C-alpha positions as CSV (number, residue, x, y, z in Angstrom):
1,M,0.2,-0.2,0.0
2,P,1.4,3.3,-0.8
3,D,2.2,5.7,2.0
4,S,-0.2,8.6,2.5
5,A,1.5,12.0,1.9
6,S,2.7,13.8,4.9
7,A,5.0,16.5,5.6
8,K,8.1,15.6,7.6
9,P,7.8,16.2,11.1
10,T,9.9,17.9,14.1
11,A,9.5,16.5,17.5
12,N,6.1,17.3,19.3
13,Q,4.3,18.9,16.4
14,P,0.3,18.5,16.6
15,A,-0.9,16.6,13.7
16,L,-3.1,18.4,11.1
17,V,-5.1,15.8,8.7
18,F,-6.6,16.7,5.4
19,V,-9.1,14.3,3.9
20,H,-10.0,14.9,0.4
21,G,-13.5,14.2,-1.3
22,Y,-14.9,12.5,-3.9
23,F,-12.3,12.2,-7.2
24,G,-9.7,13.6,-4.9
25,G,-6.2,12.8,-3.7
26,S,-3.3,13.8,-1.6
27,P,-1.4,15.8,-4.2
28,Q,-4.4,18.4,-4.1
29,W,-3.2,19.5,-0.8
30,A,0.4,20.7,-1.7
31,A,-0.3,24.3,-0.8
32,Q,-1.5,23.0,2.4
33,I,1.5,21.0,3.2
34,A,3.8,24.1,2.3
35,A,1.7,26.6,4.5
36,F,1.4,24.4,7.6
37,A,4.4,22.1,7.8
38,D,6.2,24.8,10.0
39,V,3.6,24.3,12.6
40,F,2.1,21.0,12.3
41,K,2.7,17.3,10.9
42,V,0.4,17.6,8.0
43,I,-1.1,14.3,7.1
44,T,-3.0,13.9,3.7
45,P,-4.3,10.3,3.2
46,D,-5.5,9.3,0.0
47,L,-8.8,7.3,0.3
48,P,-8.9,3.7,-0.9
49,G,-9.5,3.8,-4.5
50,F,-8.5,7.4,-5.2
51,G,-5.2,9.3,-5.7
52,L,-2.2,7.6,-5.1
53,N,-4.4,4.6,-3.5
54,S,-6.2,4.1,-6.8
55,A,-5.3,0.3,-6.8
56,L,-7.1,-0.3,-3.5
57,Q,-10.7,-1.5,-3.1
58,A,-13.0,1.3,-1.9
59,P,-15.6,0.7,0.8
60,E,-19.3,1.4,-0.3
61,S,-19.8,3.4,3.2
62,I,-18.8,6.5,4.6
63,T,-17.9,4.6,7.8
64,G,-15.8,2.3,6.0
65,F,-13.7,5.4,4.6
66,A,-13.8,6.8,8.1
67,E,-12.4,3.6,9.5
68,Y,-9.6,3.7,6.7
69,V,-8.7,7.0,8.0
70,L,-8.5,6.2,11.6
71,A,-6.2,3.1,10.7
72,E,-3.9,5.2,8.8
73,L,-3.7,7.5,11.8
74,D,-2.8,4.5,14.0
75,R,-0.1,3.5,11.5
76,Q,1.4,6.8,12.0
77,D,0.9,6.7,15.6
78,V,-1.4,9.7,15.7
79,K,-3.5,9.7,18.8
80,H,-4.9,13.3,18.5
81,C,-5.4,15.6,15.4
82,H,-6.9,18.7,14.1
83,L,-8.9,17.3,11.4
84,V,-10.1,19.1,8.0
85,G,-12.7,17.3,5.6
86,H,-13.4,18.3,2.3
87,S,-16.7,17.7,0.4
88,M,-17.0,13.8,0.9
89,G,-14.1,14.2,3.2
90,G,-16.1,16.2,5.1
91,M,-18.8,13.4,5.5
92,I,-15.8,11.0,6.6
93,A,-14.7,13.7,9.1
94,Q,-18.1,13.9,10.6
95,E,-18.2,10.1,10.9
96,I,-14.8,10.1,12.7
97,A,-16.3,12.6,15.0
98,R,-18.8,10.0,15.8
99,L,-16.6,7.0,16.0
100,A,-13.9,8.4,17.7
101,P,-14.6,12.0,19.1
102,Q,-11.6,12.1,21.6
103,R,-9.2,12.1,18.9
104,I,-10.2,15.2,17.3
105,Q,-9.0,18.6,18.7
106,R,-10.6,20.9,16.2
107,L,-12.5,20.0,13.2
108,V,-13.0,21.8,10.1
109,L,-15.9,21.0,7.9
110,Y,-15.1,22.4,4.5
111,G,-17.4,22.5,1.4
112,T,-19.5,19.7,2.9
113,G,-22.8,19.1,4.5
114,P,-24.8,16.6,6.6
115,L,-26.2,14.6,4.0
116,G,-24.7,12.6,1.1
117,V,-27.7,13.4,-1.2
118,M,-27.2,16.9,-1.9
119,P,-30.3,18.7,-2.8
120,G,-29.6,21.6,-5.7
121,R,-26.1,19.5,-6.7
122,F,-25.0,20.2,-10.0
123,E,-26.6,16.8,-10.9
124,T,-28.3,13.9,-8.7
125,I,-26.0,10.9,-7.8
126,A,-28.1,8.7,-10.1
127,Q,-27.0,10.9,-13.1
128,S,-23.5,10.8,-12.1
129,R,-23.8,7.0,-11.8
130,Q,-25.1,6.6,-15.1
131,K,-22.6,9.0,-16.6
132,L,-19.7,7.3,-15.0
133,R,-20.9,3.9,-16.4
134,T,-21.4,5.2,-19.8
135,A,-18.8,7.8,-20.3
136,G,-15.9,6.3,-17.9
137,V,-13.9,7.6,-15.2
138,T,-11.6,9.9,-17.4
139,T,-14.5,11.9,-19.1
140,T,-16.6,12.0,-15.8
141,A,-13.9,13.0,-13.4
142,R,-12.9,15.7,-15.7
143,R,-16.5,17.1,-16.1
144,I,-17.1,17.0,-12.4
145,A,-13.9,18.8,-11.4
146,A,-14.7,21.7,-13.8
147,K,-17.9,22.3,-11.4
148,W,-15.8,22.9,-8.6
149,F,-14.3,26.0,-10.0
150,I,-16.1,29.2,-10.8
151,G,-14.3,29.5,-14.2
152,G,-14.6,25.7,-14.8
153,E,-11.9,24.2,-17.1
154,Q,-10.4,27.8,-17.7
155,S,-9.7,28.0,-14.0
156,T,-6.0,28.3,-12.8
157,G,-6.3,24.9,-10.4
158,Y,-8.5,23.0,-12.6
159,A,-5.8,21.1,-14.8
160,G,-3.8,19.9,-11.8
161,C,-7.2,19.0,-9.8
162,A,-8.5,17.1,-12.9
163,D,-5.3,15.1,-13.2
164,I,-5.7,13.9,-9.7
165,A,-9.5,13.2,-10.1
166,V,-8.7,10.9,-13.3
167,M,-6.3,8.9,-11.1
168,A,-9.7,7.2,-9.3
169,S,-10.9,3.8,-10.5
170,L,-14.5,3.1,-11.7
171,Q,-15.0,1.0,-8.7
172,A,-14.0,3.7,-6.3
173,G,-16.1,6.3,-8.3
174,L,-19.3,4.0,-8.1
175,A,-18.4,2.9,-4.4
176,G,-18.0,6.8,-3.6
177,L,-21.4,7.5,-4.8
178,T,-23.0,4.8,-3.2
179,A,-21.4,5.5,0.0
180,M,-22.8,9.2,-0.1
181,E,-26.2,8.2,-1.2
182,H,-26.7,6.1,1.6
183,W,-25.2,8.4,4.5
184,S,-26.8,11.0,6.9
185,G,-24.9,12.5,9.8
186,V,-28.0,14.8,10.6
187,A,-28.8,13.0,13.9
188,E,-25.1,13.3,15.3
189,L,-24.4,16.9,14.6
190,A,-25.7,18.0,18.0
191,N,-23.2,15.5,19.4
192,I,-20.1,17.1,18.2
193,S,-17.7,18.1,20.8
194,A,-14.9,19.4,19.1
195,P,-14.7,23.4,18.4
196,T,-15.9,23.4,14.8
197,L,-15.4,25.5,11.9
198,V,-17.8,25.4,8.8
199,L,-16.1,26.8,5.7
200,W,-18.0,27.2,2.4
201,G,-17.4,28.9,-1.1
202,D,-20.3,31.1,-1.6
203,Q,-20.8,29.8,-5.2
204,D,-20.6,25.9,-4.6
205,Q,-22.5,24.0,-6.9
206,S,-22.1,20.8,-5.1
207,Y,-23.3,21.9,-1.5
208,R,-25.9,24.5,-1.6
209,W,-26.1,26.8,1.4
210,P,-28.7,25.2,3.4
211,L,-26.4,22.4,3.9
212,P,-23.7,24.1,5.4
213,Q,-26.1,26.5,7.4
214,Q,-27.6,23.2,9.0
215,L,-23.9,22.3,10.0
216,W,-23.3,25.7,11.4
217,Q,-26.7,25.9,13.3
218,T,-26.8,22.7,14.6
219,I,-23.1,21.7,15.7
220,P,-22.7,23.3,19.1
221,G,-20.6,26.7,19.2
222,A,-19.6,26.1,15.3
223,A,-18.0,29.0,13.7
224,L,-18.8,29.9,10.0
225,S,-16.8,31.1,7.3
226,V,-18.2,32.1,3.7
227,I,-15.6,32.7,1.1
228,A,-16.9,35.1,-1.5
229,G,-16.1,34.5,-5.0
230,C,-15.4,30.7,-4.8
231,S,-17.2,27.6,-5.9
232,H,-16.2,24.1,-4.4
233,A,-12.5,24.1,-4.3
234,V,-11.6,27.1,-2.0
235,H,-8.2,25.7,-1.3
236,L,-7.2,25.6,-4.9
237,E,-9.1,28.8,-6.0
238,K,-8.1,31.0,-3.2
239,P,-5.4,29.0,-1.4
240,A,-3.8,32.1,0.6
241,L,-7.0,33.2,1.9
242,F,-8.1,29.6,2.6
243,N,-4.7,28.8,4.6
244,A,-5.2,32.0,6.7
245,V,-8.7,31.0,7.9
246,V,-7.8,27.7,8.9
247,R,-4.7,28.9,10.5
248,D,-6.6,31.6,12.6
249,F,-9.1,28.8,13.7
250,L,-6.6,26.3,14.7
251,A,-4.6,29.1,16.6
């Protein structure tokens, strides 16, 4: 199994874990590794079936993905961490908060929501599944990645993001859709005990405002940061601002 990407730690650095979403992978966090490695041991696991772990079998549940991340933290001897989850990775982060709340120091739920079925998404999960089966991973992954940027394929960060997206296996693409389709974290929101930041781009076409709004209004004491002029990939569209917001929250 390929090692998940992480910055080289120094002694006693707190761990900062970034969990990517659907059609994501560890290379997308390069700017965050560079920005945070001075303070944190930065860990960016590739989920099974995606990114650098595309050869692995992907689970068909959000719980399965969460258990994989927890096992990876065990492998790296990380007992506690700050946790950032993006998109489907935000669902996984919520599931980790349910399974192992004592391990999370601070939680960032970014471009995500409490429901795997996303009302108002640019297309339904059923449509994504059908297009994935008929058009294949490369075409579908590139098309979906374009939805994550306001400027679509012309955006500065699109090419690199799409190159990561197409690394996913067909099995993982289908499994990820199934995992999201059958997941809801609504019942657990009020039980999240870690200090939480909800971060959202105001032009996000995947998670419309009612979803991050529900996170913000239901998780006890949650903070909110809305980044104007961004879609779903704030950390690639406005990386300096994204990093500054996260750093301020973790401080």
